[in-house]
Backbone as a chain_set.jsonl record, in Angstrom:
{"seq": "MKRAGPSDFSERSLKDLLDAVAARTPAPGGGSSAATATALAAALVEMAANFTEGLTAEFQRAGALRTRALELAEIELHAYEPVLEALRLPREDPERSARVSAAQTEASKSPLEIAGTAADLAELAAELAVNGNPNLSGDAVAGALLAEAAAQAAARLVAINLTDGQEVELARGHAERARAARDRALS", "coords": {"N": [[-232.956, 86.004, 88.521], [-231.86, 82.611, 88.185], [-234.052, 79.843, 88.392], [-234.61, 76.886, 90.43], [-234.337, 73.524, 89.163], [-236.792, 71.099, 87.94], [-238.096, 68.001, 89.373], [-238.997, 64.596, 88.568], [-241.347, 64.168, 89.99], [-242.362, 66.724, 90.26], [-243.294, 67.285, 87.775], [-245.937, 66.726, 87.492], [-249.267, 67.967, 87.042], [-250.952, 70.346, 89.144], [-253.59, 69.623, 89.626], [-253.523, 66.878, 88.943], [-251.778, 65.972, 90.926], [-253.262, 66.539, 93.278], [-255.497, 64.896, 92.813], [-254.199, 62.418, 92.878], [-253.308, 62.316, 95.537], [-255.77, 62.26, 96.832], [-256.787, 59.833, 96.033], [-257.655, 56.347, 96.55], [-255.213, 55.032, 97.484], [-252.025, 54.019, 98.838], [-250.018, 55.915, 98.424], [-249.382, 58.962, 96.668], [-249.021, 60.301, 99.965], [-249.103, 61.53, 103.278], [-246.336, 62.109, 103.65], [-245.278, 62.775, 101.067], [-246.974, 64.9, 100.601], [-246.253, 66.685, 102.669], [-243.638, 67.207, 101.863], [-244.132, 68.416, 99.396], [-245.514, 70.695, 100.231], [-243.389, 71.904, 101.521], [-241.753, 72.475, 99.326], [-243.385, 74.326, 98.001], [-243.429, 76.355, 99.911], [-240.73, 77.002, 99.793], [-240.574, 78.112, 97.234], [-242.0, 80.477, 97.632], [-240.256, 81.745, 99.404], [-238.018, 81.967, 97.787], [-239.044, 83.822, 95.945], [-239.441, 86.058, 97.628], [-236.777, 86.548, 98.342], [-235.725, 87.095, 95.853], [-236.757, 89.558, 95.274], [-235.397, 91.181, 96.945], [-232.681, 93.189, 97.394], [-229.311, 92.072, 97.225], [-229.537, 89.477, 98.237], [-228.722, 87.075, 97.049], [-227.511, 84.655, 97.857], [-229.377, 83.666, 99.686], [-231.56, 83.332, 98.008], [-230.548, 81.315, 96.329], [-230.145, 79.298, 98.237], [-232.803, 78.806, 99.08], [-233.777, 77.833, 96.663], [-232.271, 75.488, 96.407], [-233.263, 74.078, 98.612], [-235.909, 73.796, 97.792], [-235.585, 72.146, 95.535], [-234.557, 69.83, 96.784], [-236.724, 69.192, 98.44], [-238.661, 68.48, 96.552], [-237.422, 66.219, 95.494], [-237.508, 64.599, 97.761], [-240.261, 64.327, 98.014], [-240.774, 62.677, 95.888], [-239.263, 60.404, 96.633], [-240.73, 59.661, 98.844], [-242.972, 58.519, 97.7], [-242.564, 55.808, 97.526], [-241.539, 55.0, 99.917], [-242.908, 53.773, 102.031], [-243.681, 51.308, 101.161], [-242.101, 48.89, 101.768], [-242.8, 48.576, 104.476], [-245.528, 47.998, 104.347], [-245.358, 45.581, 102.944], [-244.007, 43.995, 104.846], [-245.903, 43.992, 106.877], [-247.836, 42.41, 105.732], [-246.921, 39.87, 106.075], [-247.472, 36.666, 107.6], [-248.757, 36.663, 110.93], [-247.627, 34.789, 112.617], [-245.137, 34.378, 111.602], [-241.753, 34.162, 112.349], [-239.919, 36.128, 111.666], [-241.356, 38.392, 111.183], [-241.834, 40.588, 113.028], [-239.26, 41.765, 113.324], [-238.765, 42.456, 110.675], [-240.836, 44.267, 110.162], [-240.161, 46.29, 111.985], [-237.588, 47.055, 111.037], [-238.294, 47.951, 108.493], [-239.97, 50.098, 109.143], [-238.15, 51.792, 110.39], [-236.467, 52.41, 108.234], [-238.365, 53.609, 106.538], [-238.815, 55.924, 107.9], [-236.745, 57.617, 107.407], [-236.914, 59.426, 105.179], [-239.154, 61.167, 105.891], [-237.987, 62.296, 108.146], [-235.871, 63.724, 107.043], [-237.386, 65.479, 105.499], [-238.626, 66.962, 107.529], [-236.356, 68.26, 108.606], [-235.478, 69.726, 106.373], [-237.693, 71.37, 105.946], [-237.655, 72.8, 108.361], [-235.214, 74.174, 108.133], [-235.892, 75.782, 105.992], [-238.049, 77.246, 107.078], [-236.654, 78.797, 108.907], [-235.092, 80.35, 107.162], [-237.141, 81.677, 105.827], [-238.23, 83.151, 107.938], [-236.128, 84.9, 108.457], [-236.178, 86.421, 106.105], [-238.743, 87.486, 106.309], [-238.435, 89.229, 108.402], [-236.145, 90.81, 107.743], [-236.127, 91.17, 104.992], [-237.359, 92.45, 101.827], [-239.885, 94.669, 102.564], [-242.271, 94.739, 101.152], [-242.664, 92.154, 100.397], [-242.966, 90.731, 102.665], [-245.27, 89.414, 103.542], [-245.371, 87.218, 101.836], [-243.046, 85.896, 102.585], [-243.729, 85.312, 105.227], [-245.921, 83.62, 104.739], [-244.5, 81.535, 103.559], [-242.968, 80.72, 105.764], [-244.999, 79.809, 107.466], [-246.128, 77.688, 105.972], [-243.866, 76.033, 105.767], [-243.418, 75.452, 108.455], [-245.743, 73.995, 109.083], [-245.343, 71.794, 107.397], [-242.995, 70.729, 108.51], [-243.948, 69.974, 111.044], [-245.866, 68.033, 110.298], [-244.246, 66.103, 108.996], [-242.51, 65.4, 111.085], [-244.328, 64.21, 112.776], [-245.002, 61.956, 111.285], [-242.625, 60.52, 111.48], [-242.676, 59.97, 114.231], [-244.973, 58.379, 114.363], [-244.162, 56.138, 112.895], [-241.968, 55.224, 114.399], [-242.338, 55.616, 117.171], [-240.602, 56.087, 119.465], [-237.217, 57.072, 120.392], [-233.966, 58.076, 119.076], [-234.267, 59.204, 116.47], [-236.911, 60.089, 116.527], [-236.751, 62.073, 118.474], [-234.983, 63.812, 117.199], [-236.56, 64.551, 115.006], [-238.622, 65.866, 116.382], [-237.13, 67.987, 117.352], [-236.542, 69.333, 114.939], [-239.137, 70.112, 114.271], [-239.663, 71.853, 116.382], [-237.732, 73.838, 115.9], [-238.776, 74.845, 113.523], [-241.227, 75.814, 114.45], [-240.359, 77.862, 116.17], [-239.149, 79.522, 114.289], [-241.373, 80.211, 112.747], [-242.762, 81.708, 114.664], [-240.945, 83.87, 114.936], [-241.167, 84.934, 112.373], [-243.764, 85.851, 112.42], [-243.665, 87.866, 114.253]], "CA": [[-232.116, 84.885, 88.936], [-232.288, 81.318, 87.669], [-234.838, 79.016, 89.312], [-234.207, 75.489, 90.583], [-234.931, 72.631, 88.174], [-237.834, 70.194, 88.424], [-237.887, 66.557, 89.47], [-240.113, 63.907, 87.917], [-242.545, 64.39, 90.797], [-242.878, 68.071, 90.024], [-243.841, 67.388, 86.434], [-247.387, 66.542, 87.558], [-250.06, 69.179, 87.231], [-251.489, 70.443, 90.499], [-254.816, 68.819, 89.657], [-253.126, 65.468, 88.978], [-251.224, 65.703, 92.251], [-254.356, 66.508, 94.247], [-256.262, 63.675, 92.547], [-253.399, 61.274, 93.339], [-253.347, 62.307, 97.0], [-257.129, 61.914, 97.255], [-257.134, 58.477, 95.591], [-257.596, 55.275, 97.543], [-253.92, 54.37, 97.335], [-251.17, 54.401, 99.967], [-249.125, 57.031, 98.105], [-248.761, 59.856, 97.635], [-249.749, 60.528, 101.2], [-248.659, 62.611, 104.143], [-244.933, 62.463, 103.437], [-245.149, 63.516, 99.805], [-247.695, 66.171, 100.762], [-245.409, 67.569, 103.479], [-242.513, 67.629, 101.025], [-244.66, 69.343, 98.395], [-245.749, 71.956, 100.948], [-242.063, 72.488, 101.732], [-241.326, 73.035, 98.039], [-244.179, 75.529, 97.761], [-242.887, 77.358, 100.831], [-239.429, 77.42, 99.264], [-240.81, 78.999, 96.097], [-242.353, 81.78, 98.197], [-239.035, 82.324, 99.963], [-237.224, 82.374, 96.628], [-239.623, 85.05, 95.419], [-239.13, 87.143, 98.561], [-235.342, 86.835, 98.218], [-235.488, 87.624, 94.519], [-237.164, 90.961, 95.287], [-234.62, 91.879, 97.973], [-231.314, 93.414, 96.933], [-228.193, 91.498, 97.966], [-229.852, 88.186, 98.864], [-228.501, 86.004, 96.073], [-227.235, 83.403, 98.567], [-230.638, 83.205, 100.253], [-232.333, 82.858, 96.859], [-229.979, 80.03, 95.915], [-230.411, 78.339, 99.308], [-234.216, 78.436, 98.978], [-233.909, 76.997, 95.466], [-231.725, 74.161, 96.721], [-234.222, 73.414, 99.507], [-237.073, 73.418, 96.968], [-235.199, 70.977, 94.742], [-234.474, 68.66, 97.669], [-238.087, 68.852, 98.878], [-239.317, 67.739, 95.466], [-236.797, 64.89, 95.458], [-238.051, 63.845, 98.898], [-241.655, 63.993, 97.681], [-240.691, 61.513, 94.999], [-238.797, 59.279, 97.457], [-241.844, 59.279, 99.717], [-243.959, 57.726, 96.96], [-242.286, 54.382, 97.69], [-240.858, 54.771, 101.192], [-243.682, 52.951, 102.967], [-243.977, 50.003, 100.559], [-241.544, 47.771, 102.537], [-243.581, 48.403, 105.71], [-246.757, 47.289, 103.968], [-244.971, 44.197, 102.631], [-243.706, 43.305, 106.115], [-247.16, 43.822, 107.613], [-248.602, 41.338, 105.085], [-246.411, 38.561, 106.505], [-248.32, 36.056, 108.63], [-248.414, 37.071, 112.298], [-246.818, 33.746, 113.255], [-243.8, 34.365, 110.999], [-240.803, 34.616, 113.367], [-239.172, 37.292, 111.184], [-242.276, 39.497, 110.912], [-241.615, 41.735, 113.914], [-237.992, 42.403, 112.979], [-238.9, 43.048, 109.338], [-241.678, 45.459, 110.295], [-239.36, 47.302, 112.677], [-236.553, 47.536, 110.123], [-238.952, 48.696, 107.42], [-240.433, 51.365, 109.713], [-236.963, 52.634, 110.584], [-236.065, 52.885, 106.909], [-239.414, 54.494, 106.026], [-238.79, 57.177, 108.658], [-235.613, 58.455, 106.994], [-237.299, 60.552, 104.323], [-239.872, 62.218, 106.618], [-237.048, 62.985, 109.028], [-235.182, 64.72, 106.22], [-238.374, 66.506, 105.149], [-238.762, 67.83, 108.697], [-235.169, 69.096, 108.681], [-235.496, 70.649, 105.234], [-238.742, 72.358, 106.217], [-237.192, 73.66, 109.453], [-234.208, 75.071, 107.547], [-236.622, 76.73, 105.162], [-238.796, 78.146, 107.96], [-235.686, 79.76, 109.445], [-234.761, 81.27, 106.084], [-238.334, 82.497, 105.61], [-238.337, 84.103, 109.049], [-235.105, 85.927, 108.221], [-236.675, 87.302, 105.047], [-239.924, 88.195, 106.814], [-237.97, 90.294, 109.299], [-235.115, 91.678, 107.161], [-236.225, 91.253, 103.542], [-238.171, 93.505, 101.242], [-241.141, 94.722, 103.313], [-243.408, 94.479, 100.258], [-242.775, 90.708, 100.239], [-242.957, 90.088, 103.982], [-246.402, 88.484, 103.61], [-244.986, 85.989, 101.143], [-242.072, 85.216, 103.44], [-244.495, 84.764, 106.359], [-246.658, 82.456, 104.217], [-243.505, 80.477, 103.416], [-242.635, 80.221, 107.1], [-246.146, 79.053, 107.974], [-246.197, 76.42, 105.237], [-242.718, 75.21, 106.144], [-243.635, 74.962, 109.821], [-246.754, 72.934, 109.005], [-244.704, 70.625, 106.781], [-242.081, 70.15, 109.499], [-244.772, 69.31, 112.061], [-246.447, 66.825, 109.702], [-243.187, 65.116, 108.762], [-242.061, 64.922, 112.393], [-245.364, 63.309, 113.286], [-244.861, 60.693, 110.553], [-241.501, 59.805, 112.101], [-243.15, 59.479, 115.537], [-245.925, 57.288, 114.114], [-243.409, 54.963, 112.46], [-240.971, 54.729, 115.357], [-242.868, 55.886, 118.515], [-239.601, 56.696, 120.343], [-235.842, 56.891, 119.945], [-233.177, 59.228, 118.661], [-234.836, 59.82, 115.272], [-238.131, 60.8, 116.936], [-236.311, 63.295, 119.159], [-234.425, 64.701, 116.176], [-237.705, 65.088, 114.273], [-239.264, 66.862, 117.27], [-236.253, 69.158, 117.35], [-236.785, 70.048, 113.682], [-240.458, 70.736, 114.381], [-239.534, 72.98, 117.312], [-237.017, 74.899, 115.179], [-239.721, 75.436, 112.572], [-242.212, 76.581, 115.224], [-239.686, 79.091, 116.608], [-238.988, 80.369, 113.108], [-242.702, 80.749, 112.443], [-243.036, 82.757, 115.651], [-240.135, 85.034, 114.553], [-241.738, 85.516, 111.151], [-245.024, 86.517, 112.748], [-243.489, 88.941, 115.241]], "C": [[-232.715, 83.576, 88.421], [-232.99, 80.507, 88.755], [-234.296, 77.586, 89.35], [-234.952, 74.623, 89.574], [-235.944, 71.672, 88.777], [-237.336, 68.764, 88.604], [-239.043, 65.903, 88.724], [-241.416, 64.15, 88.666], [-243.182, 65.731, 90.468], [-243.458, 68.263, 88.631], [-245.356, 67.187, 86.404], [-248.075, 67.903, 87.631], [-250.586, 69.185, 88.664], [-252.749, 69.599, 90.628], [-254.481, 67.333, 89.751], [-252.562, 65.082, 90.342], [-252.338, 65.598, 93.29], [-255.228, 65.268, 94.061], [-255.515, 62.444, 93.059], [-253.407, 61.19, 94.86], [-254.713, 61.84, 97.49], [-257.523, 60.472, 96.929], [-256.992, 57.461, 96.727], [-256.357, 54.409, 97.289], [-253.033, 54.808, 98.496], [-250.274, 55.613, 99.684], [-249.565, 57.675, 96.799], [-249.669, 60.095, 98.838], [-249.157, 61.684, 101.967], [-247.228, 63.046, 103.911], [-244.72, 63.261, 102.169], [-245.858, 64.86, 99.893], [-246.886, 67.156, 101.587], [-244.228, 68.078, 102.661], [-242.959, 68.628, 99.958], [-244.956, 70.697, 99.026], [-244.428, 72.674, 101.209], [-241.561, 73.138, 100.445], [-242.094, 74.31, 97.712], [-243.708, 76.674, 98.659], [-241.556, 77.899, 100.313], [-239.595, 78.371, 98.086], [-241.199, 80.396, 96.579], [-241.118, 82.49, 98.758], [-238.103, 82.768, 98.834], [-237.735, 83.694, 96.07], [-239.279, 86.234, 96.315], [-237.658, 87.524, 98.467], [-235.034, 87.496, 96.884], [-235.843, 89.108, 94.43], [-236.418, 91.779, 96.342], [-233.179, 91.976, 97.493], [-230.311, 92.695, 97.837], [-228.462, 90.156, 98.611], [-229.73, 87.021, 97.882], [-228.268, 84.665, 96.77], [-228.515, 82.818, 99.153], [-231.55, 82.65, 99.163], [-231.848, 81.471, 96.433], [-230.245, 78.952, 96.958], [-231.864, 77.875, 99.253], [-234.448, 77.541, 97.763], [-233.387, 75.595, 95.693], [-232.668, 73.391, 97.643], [-235.465, 72.984, 98.74], [-236.756, 72.167, 96.157], [-235.16, 69.723, 95.603], [-235.864, 68.243, 98.149], [-238.821, 68.072, 97.797], [-238.721, 66.344, 95.301], [-237.351, 64.015, 96.582], [-239.514, 63.469, 98.674], [-241.706, 62.749, 96.811], [-240.25, 60.261, 95.769], [-239.939, 58.744, 98.313], [-242.903, 58.434, 99.013], [-243.794, 56.234, 97.215], [-241.703, 54.028, 99.055], [-241.601, 53.805, 102.11], [-243.985, 51.554, 102.421], [-243.374, 48.833, 101.33], [-242.274, 47.529, 103.868], [-244.845, 47.616, 105.406], [-246.474, 45.832, 103.63], [-244.714, 43.407, 103.908], [-244.979, 43.053, 106.914], [-248.028, 42.715, 107.014], [-248.098, 39.946, 105.455], [-247.349, 37.983, 107.56], [-247.834, 36.439, 110.034], [-247.513, 36.052, 112.992], [-245.415, 33.626, 112.665], [-242.802, 34.923, 112.006], [-240.004, 35.864, 112.95], [-240.042, 38.536, 111.03], [-241.965, 40.733, 111.744], [-240.341, 42.494, 113.552], [-238.078, 43.092, 111.615], [-239.758, 44.303, 109.374], [-240.874, 46.59, 110.925], [-238.299, 47.897, 111.756], [-237.159, 48.387, 109.006], [-239.449, 50.047, 107.931], [-239.267, 52.324, 109.937], [-236.523, 53.226, 109.255], [-237.078, 53.887, 106.357], [-239.418, 55.844, 106.732], [-237.678, 58.119, 108.202], [-236.038, 59.646, 106.146], [-238.175, 61.569, 105.052], [-238.982, 62.967, 107.61], [-236.29, 64.057, 108.25], [-236.133, 65.828, 105.772], [-238.529, 67.486, 106.309], [-237.572, 68.775, 108.822], [-235.115, 70.132, 107.575], [-236.52, 71.752, 105.469], [-238.33, 73.305, 107.336], [-236.143, 74.655, 108.948], [-234.898, 76.172, 106.744], [-237.416, 77.718, 106.008], [-237.873, 79.202, 108.545], [-235.296, 80.801, 108.395], [-235.939, 82.207, 105.81], [-238.485, 83.544, 106.703], [-237.341, 85.236, 108.878], [-235.587, 86.918, 107.166], [-237.901, 88.086, 105.495], [-239.512, 89.396, 107.655], [-237.071, 91.296, 108.572], [-235.193, 91.845, 105.647], [-237.044, 92.446, 103.083], [-239.525, 93.54, 101.954], [-242.378, 94.472, 102.447], [-243.654, 92.99, 100.045], [-242.818, 89.996, 101.578], [-244.12, 89.109, 104.127], [-246.095, 87.165, 102.934], [-243.981, 85.192, 101.965], [-242.769, 84.595, 104.654], [-245.28, 83.535, 105.908], [-245.713, 81.272, 104.04], [-243.14, 79.874, 104.755], [-243.763, 79.372, 107.664], [-246.278, 77.693, 107.282], [-245.06, 75.487, 105.642], [-242.897, 74.643, 107.546], [-244.662, 73.83, 109.826], [-246.156, 71.661, 108.419], [-243.758, 69.941, 107.762], [-242.851, 69.4, 110.578], [-245.34, 67.994, 111.523], [-245.395, 65.734, 109.521], [-242.665, 64.551, 110.085], [-243.066, 63.946, 112.987], [-245.296, 61.95, 112.57], [-243.713, 59.861, 111.13], [-241.963, 59.195, 113.423], [-244.14, 58.329, 115.377], [-245.178, 56.015, 113.745], [-242.561, 54.364, 113.573], [-241.398, 54.816, 116.818], [-241.861, 56.484, 119.489], [-238.212, 56.48, 119.755], [-235.228, 58.181, 119.451], [-233.784, 59.944, 117.458], [-236.092, 60.616, 115.609], [-237.761, 62.106, 117.62], [-235.733, 64.301, 118.169], [-235.556, 65.342, 115.368], [-238.437, 66.14, 115.104], [-238.44, 68.144, 117.322], [-236.421, 69.99, 116.093], [-238.123, 70.787, 113.752], [-240.409, 71.954, 115.306], [-238.779, 74.145, 116.673], [-237.951, 75.621, 114.223], [-240.759, 76.288, 113.299], [-241.594, 77.91, 115.698], [-239.496, 80.058, 115.45], [-240.321, 80.991, 112.704], [-243.024, 81.911, 113.385], [-242.228, 84.019, 115.343], [-240.717, 85.727, 113.328], [-243.008, 86.301, 111.45], [-244.86, 87.698, 113.683], [-243.275, 90.306, 114.593]], "O": [[-233.929, 83.46, 88.248], [-232.556, 80.496, 89.907], [-233.615, 77.139, 88.427], [-236.07, 74.951, 89.176], [-235.955, 71.456, 89.989], [-236.301, 68.373, 88.065], [-239.971, 66.59, 88.296], [-242.469, 64.318, 88.05], [-244.406, 65.847, 90.408], [-244.051, 69.303, 88.344], [-245.99, 67.455, 85.383], [-247.545, 68.858, 88.198], [-250.652, 68.141, 89.312], [-252.945, 68.93, 91.643], [-255.082, 66.609, 90.545], [-252.838, 63.995, 90.85], [-252.35, 64.666, 94.093], [-255.651, 64.655, 95.041], [-256.128, 61.53, 93.612], [-253.503, 60.095, 95.414], [-254.795, 61.097, 98.468], [-258.487, 59.95, 97.49], [-256.303, 57.697, 97.719], [-256.451, 53.234, 96.935], [-253.268, 55.866, 99.08], [-249.819, 56.269, 100.621], [-250.072, 56.986, 95.913], [-250.896, 60.091, 98.737], [-248.758, 62.694, 101.386], [-246.932, 64.24, 103.969], [-244.061, 64.301, 102.185], [-245.395, 65.848, 99.323], [-246.829, 68.34, 101.253], [-243.86, 69.249, 102.757], [-242.238, 69.578, 99.654], [-244.681, 71.735, 98.424], [-244.353, 73.9, 101.129], [-241.005, 74.235, 100.48], [-241.516, 75.27, 97.202], [-243.603, 77.818, 98.217], [-241.29, 79.099, 100.385], [-238.837, 79.332, 97.955], [-240.772, 81.391, 95.995], [-240.965, 83.701, 98.596], [-237.474, 83.823, 98.921], [-236.945, 84.585, 95.757], [-238.873, 87.289, 95.827], [-237.327, 88.709, 98.509], [-234.168, 88.367, 96.807], [-235.29, 89.831, 93.601], [-236.765, 92.931, 96.602], [-232.538, 90.962, 97.218], [-230.444, 92.709, 99.06], [-227.684, 89.727, 99.463], [-230.544, 86.097, 97.895], [-228.779, 83.641, 96.317], [-228.713, 81.604, 99.12], [-232.223, 81.638, 99.356], [-232.652, 80.567, 96.206], [-230.538, 77.811, 96.604], [-232.133, 76.679, 99.367], [-235.232, 76.595, 97.83], [-233.983, 74.621, 95.231], [-232.853, 72.185, 97.475], [-236.019, 71.918, 99.009], [-237.561, 71.237, 96.098], [-235.667, 68.674, 95.205], [-236.144, 67.049, 98.25], [-239.527, 67.108, 98.096], [-239.442, 65.393, 95.0], [-237.629, 62.833, 96.377], [-239.952, 62.402, 99.103], [-242.567, 61.885, 96.979], [-240.807, 59.182, 95.571], [-240.093, 57.535, 98.484], [-243.651, 57.709, 99.669], [-244.761, 55.476, 97.134], [-241.405, 52.861, 99.312], [-240.97, 53.09, 102.889], [-244.494, 50.706, 103.153], [-244.075, 47.844, 101.541], [-242.351, 46.391, 104.329], [-245.189, 46.678, 106.125], [-247.252, 44.946, 103.983], [-245.161, 42.267, 104.031], [-245.114, 42.012, 107.556], [-248.866, 42.143, 107.712], [-248.769, 38.951, 105.181], [-247.953, 38.73, 108.33], [-246.63, 36.525, 110.278], [-246.721, 36.416, 113.861], [-244.594, 32.859, 113.168], [-242.976, 36.047, 112.478], [-239.474, 36.572, 113.807], [-239.523, 39.622, 110.773], [-241.846, 41.827, 111.192], [-240.345, 43.723, 113.483], [-237.531, 44.179, 111.426], [-239.455, 45.289, 108.702], [-240.908, 47.722, 110.443], [-238.135, 49.115, 111.706], [-236.6, 49.415, 108.624], [-239.355, 51.044, 107.215], [-239.388, 53.526, 109.699], [-236.238, 54.42, 109.17], [-236.693, 54.9, 105.774], [-239.971, 56.81, 106.208], [-237.672, 59.293, 108.573], [-235.569, 60.761, 106.371], [-237.966, 62.766, 104.855], [-239.208, 64.147, 107.878], [-236.093, 65.168, 108.743], [-235.733, 66.988, 105.677], [-238.561, 68.698, 106.101], [-237.749, 69.958, 109.112], [-234.748, 71.283, 107.811], [-236.246, 72.927, 105.221], [-238.625, 74.499, 107.268], [-236.181, 75.835, 109.296], [-234.522, 77.342, 106.818], [-237.454, 78.907, 105.692], [-238.255, 80.366, 108.67], [-235.182, 81.988, 108.701], [-235.742, 83.401, 105.585], [-238.828, 84.693, 106.425], [-237.665, 86.398, 109.123], [-235.416, 88.126, 107.326], [-238.075, 89.238, 105.097], [-240.157, 90.444, 107.623], [-237.217, 92.503, 108.762], [-234.4, 92.591, 105.072], [-237.373, 93.334, 103.869], [-240.243, 92.54, 101.949], [-243.414, 94.041, 102.954], [-244.72, 92.597, 99.571], [-242.715, 88.77, 101.623], [-243.969, 88.072, 104.773], [-246.515, 86.109, 103.407], [-244.055, 83.965, 102.033], [-242.437, 83.481, 105.061], [-245.305, 82.522, 106.608], [-246.079, 80.135, 104.336], [-243.015, 78.656, 104.878], [-243.514, 78.331, 108.273], [-246.512, 76.676, 107.935], [-245.272, 74.29, 105.836], [-242.565, 73.485, 107.796], [-244.468, 72.819, 110.501], [-246.439, 70.564, 108.902], [-243.722, 68.712, 107.839], [-242.449, 68.309, 110.982], [-245.3, 66.969, 112.204], [-245.634, 64.574, 109.857], [-242.409, 63.351, 110.188], [-242.684, 62.966, 113.627], [-245.512, 60.912, 113.194], [-243.824, 58.641, 111.252], [-241.673, 58.032, 113.704], [-244.137, 57.399, 116.183], [-245.519, 54.933, 114.224], [-242.444, 53.143, 113.683], [-240.825, 54.105, 117.644], [-242.247, 57.337, 120.288], [-238.052, 55.791, 118.747], [-235.872, 59.23, 119.412], [-233.814, 61.175, 117.431], [-236.318, 61.689, 115.05], [-238.389, 63.136, 117.373], [-235.97, 65.503, 118.289], [-235.513, 66.538, 115.08], [-238.827, 67.185, 114.583], [-238.986, 69.247, 117.335], [-236.442, 71.219, 116.162], [-238.226, 71.944, 113.343], [-241.048, 72.97, 115.032], [-239.138, 75.304, 116.877], [-237.927, 76.847, 114.12], [-241.129, 77.361, 112.821], [-242.24, 78.956, 115.631], [-239.661, 81.268, 115.608], [-240.379, 82.171, 112.358], [-243.499, 82.961, 112.953], [-242.752, 85.126, 115.47], [-240.754, 86.955, 113.257], [-243.29, 87.305, 110.796], [-245.806, 88.457, 113.891], [-243.113, 91.304, 115.295]]}, "num_chains": 1, "name": "protein.A"}
């Protein structure tokens, strides 16, 4: 079956990506790393589906989730820049608080989507771990574990940016879905 296409972010070598994450720069950071983990989990799920007869739709779904995760990794490279700009405003600036709040809300959109994408993927991985090719169940379980970790990390980023509100609850819900899927995959 045909694999999903790359994004600009995915054109980096693994070494270059790891060096960039380790560098003393604001990005890539936790959001891009969570999205990259989601993409890696998706590749494992694609492999498990590819070795299971009759799971073309699951293979395609995992490929679409991988593509979106890589797009989100790229979006995350710049998502926090407006927050940093707002934080550099003088504390006495009357617009500072509103600008910081607005920037944090906007910066939370991509990790919220990462959490949802990872949760969707964890559920797909759990399905394959239970009902897919038994020779690939370990790969599907690994995908579920990676996706769950990515969902938890991304949900935490939303909570750090916003502390409370509807988006934080939605992110927690995604993390809980991923945790339940992980538990199904491990059972």
